[in-house]
N, C-alpha and C positions, 0 to 999 in steps of 0.2 A: 671566252665569255660568249655567251649567245646573246645578240644585239638587236631589240625589236624597236622599230623608228617609224614613228607619224603611221601606221597601218591605218587605212581606210577600206572599209567594205559595205557595200550597197548593194539592195536589192532592189529594184526598181525605184520606190519612193522610201524605202524602208532603210536605212541607215543602221547598220548594224555595228561596225566599229568606227570610232570618230578620232583618227590622232592617236592611236594607241602606243606606249613608248612604255618598254621597261627591261632590266638589263635578268638574266640567268647567269650568274657566274658559276663558277666550278670548283669544288667543295664544298657546297652550300645544297641545301634543302629550300626550296621558295615557293612559298605557298601561294595558289592563286586562285581566288574566292571571290563570288560573286552570286547571285540570285539566276533563277532559271532565265535563259535568255537573255543574261547581260553582254555576252559574247565570249566565253572563253574558251569553248568547242571551236569556234569561229577562228578565235587568235591562235589556239594550238595547231587546228589545220592550215591556217597560212604557213606556219612558221615551218611545218611538214612539207610543204608543197602540195598536199590534197587540193589547197583552195589558192586562186590567186585574189591577192588583193588589190584594188582600184590604184591604190597609191602605198607608199611607205617600202624600208626596205628589212629584210634580215638578214645581220651579217653573224658571222663566227670569229673572233677574235680580228673584229674592225673589217674583214671583208665580207662582201655578198656571198651566202650560203651558195654551194653549188650542187648538184645531185650527186657528187662523190660527197661531201661532206654530210650528207643526209643518209647515207648508209651507215654511218657512225652513230645516227642518234640511234634509238629505241624509243617505240609508243606504246602506248597502252590505248584504245578507243574505249570511249562509255560504252559502246554495242561488243559485245564479246565475237571475235572475230577468227575463231580457231575451227578446224574441220573439224565436225562431230564423230565423224565416224572412225577416225584416226586413235591409233593409241596416245596416251599423253607424250610418254618419252618421244617416241616416235614421231610425232608432230615436232617437239621442240629441238630435237635433232634436227629435223629436215630444216626449221628455221634457222639453224645455226649453219647447215650447209650450205644454205642460200647467202650467208655471207661469209662466203670461201673458207669455212672451217674441212678439215678431214675429217673423214668418218668418224675415225679414232678420238680425236680432239672433240668433236660435238658430241659424240657422246659421254666424254666425260664432262663435258661441262655442263652439259643439260642434266645429267644425272645429279651432279653435285648441287645445282642451282634447284634443282625440285625437291630433293633430299632438306636441302637449307630452307624449304618453304613448307615443311610439313607435308610435301607428298610422297614421300619415300613407298608409300605401299600403294599407291596408285600408278603407278610408271605404267603397267600393261592393263590398264582399262582403257576403253572408249572415252574420250572426251564427254561426250554425250551423256554417261551414265554418271559423271560427277555433279554433286551438288553444287550449287549456285555459288556459293563461297570458294570452292576449290576450284571452279572452273575459273573465280577469279585469280586464286594464286597462280592458273597455269597461263592464263594470259598478261599474268606480270612476269612470270619465267620467260615467256616468249619474248617480251620487250626487253631483258636483260641477257638474254642467252650468248648473244655476240659481244659482251662487255661495253656497251656505247660509250661512247664519249658524253652526250647529252642524251637525258631521258627526260620524255615527256609523258605524263599518266593524266589520263583526263577519269577523277573518282576512282583510285585505285582500291580505296577501303571499303567501296558501296557492298553490301552484301556479308561483311566479313564480320566473323564473330568475335568477342575482344581477344580471345587467345590467338587469333590468326592476324589481327591489326597490329598485335606486338610483335609476332614474327614478321610481317610486311615491313612494318616501322623499321624493325632493326636489321632487315636487309638494305633500306633506301639509305637508313644511316650510313651503314657499310660503305655503298656505293659511293656516297658523299665523301665520306672520309679519306677514299682512295682516288677523290679527284674529280668524278665525275658532275658534270651540272646538272642538279634535279628540278624539275619544275613540275609539281602536278595540282590537281584542283582538286577539290572536297568540300562538301557542304556542311563538313563537320568540323566546326571553326573551333571545339576545344581541341581538338586532335592538331589541326593544321597550328594552332598556339603552342603547342606542345613541342611537336616536332622540328618548326620551322626556321632557320635563321633569318630568313627575308620573307615578307609579305608583298603581295599585289592584289590590290581591290578593286575590280571593275563592277559596273554600273551604269546600266544604259549605254553600252559600248564606249564607255569613257575610264580613264584608269584614277579614278577617285583618293587613291593613297598609295605609295608605295614605297618601301626602303626597311631597314634592318629592323626586326620585330621590336626591341628594344628601344630603338629611335622611335618608332612610332608609338609605342606607348607614353612614352615622355613628350612627345610632340602634343597628344592628345589628353594628357593629364589634368584632371582639374586640381585646385589645390583642395584635395582630400585625405582626410587619416584617417588611421584607427589606433583607439585608445585601448589598452586592457589594464585595469587597474585594480587594487585592493578592494577600494572601498566604491561607494555608490558614485555612478559621475554624471547623476543628474543635475548637477551644478552647472554643466556646460550649457544649461537651458539659457542660463540668466548671462551666458557671455556674449556680449555685443560682438558681432562680426560672424557668429558659429549658428551652421544649420545644420540641424541632427538629422542624418541620414537612417541609420538606425541603432538602437540602441537597446540593452540590455542589462540592468545593473552597472557592472563593472566593466561591461564592453561597451564601445560605443564608435561607432564611425560616423564623420562629420565633414562639413564644407565650411572652408574658411575665408574671408573677404581678401585678406592679405597674407603675406607670410610671417608678420609680427604678431598678428593675431594668433598663429599656429605657435608662436615662442611663446607668448603668454597663456595657452592653455597648458603647454608642456609646464611650464614655473609653477602654475597652479596646482595642474594633477600631480606634480611632486610633492608639494609643500603640504596635500592633503595626505599623502601615504606612500606606500610601495607603487610604485609602476612596471609593468612587467612587460610592455609594449606599447610605442609610440612613433609611428610609421608614417609616411604617404602612401598611398594607395594608387597602383598606376591601373588604367582601365584595361580589361580583358579584352580580346581580339573582337569579341561580340559585341562589345557596347562602343569599340572603335567603328565596326561596320552600320552598327545602324545610324550612328552619326554622320558619317561622312556620305551615306546613299539615302539620308533623309532628305 
């Protein structure tokens, strides 16, 4: 498990990180979200040893991370960092060789990974000739080719079309299922919510929320319910303690002041006819994000 504890970083009077702490667990996808300048990239670079923190620790399974540990990390920066004049396969093989792979093993690993990422027709072309989306896929292959134990990706879905997003998402899920600890940042909150087991929200250099996705949704849930009934649900407007959020005939989303009010609504709905749905609504990641950074 990757453990970040009380990371602080300042540039002069500008405080970039303020006691940033969270875990990235093996076998799980952890989404790291925040606005521009929130501190995501700085946190990642400190974790990788590219930057030094002013204070705080980065540990792997309870022990301080060493240079040898970081060789088992995979990293994809937001800025593409491949050699533009090298052929795609040649580039990924070269990076695998730097991690100690033999030429044959490096070629086999790189070829299989690039094919999995949908670049099987681009193996022998120069990186600079690839579209931006395909360059992104090649960059992801560079982070994965040595089979890292910890994978850190800064905006891996940037510039990808929907089909490419699905391919990359599947590859990351496979890696997590195999035991890799995966941390990735993204501005695409709906995608983070769909993919991630754990979430970390940062704003202004401080962690505003972190934990398992469903736990966070439960913690930030209001007493909000959805009702789908056969008849018109306009009667809800007359129920004390109910505030209508959305309404369309037999469909309604509403807030209640107490759990007892919710039960009264359900009993009344059943007495008026068939009820297709009566269920609490949990907030989306976008709603939680707006709430905690406000």
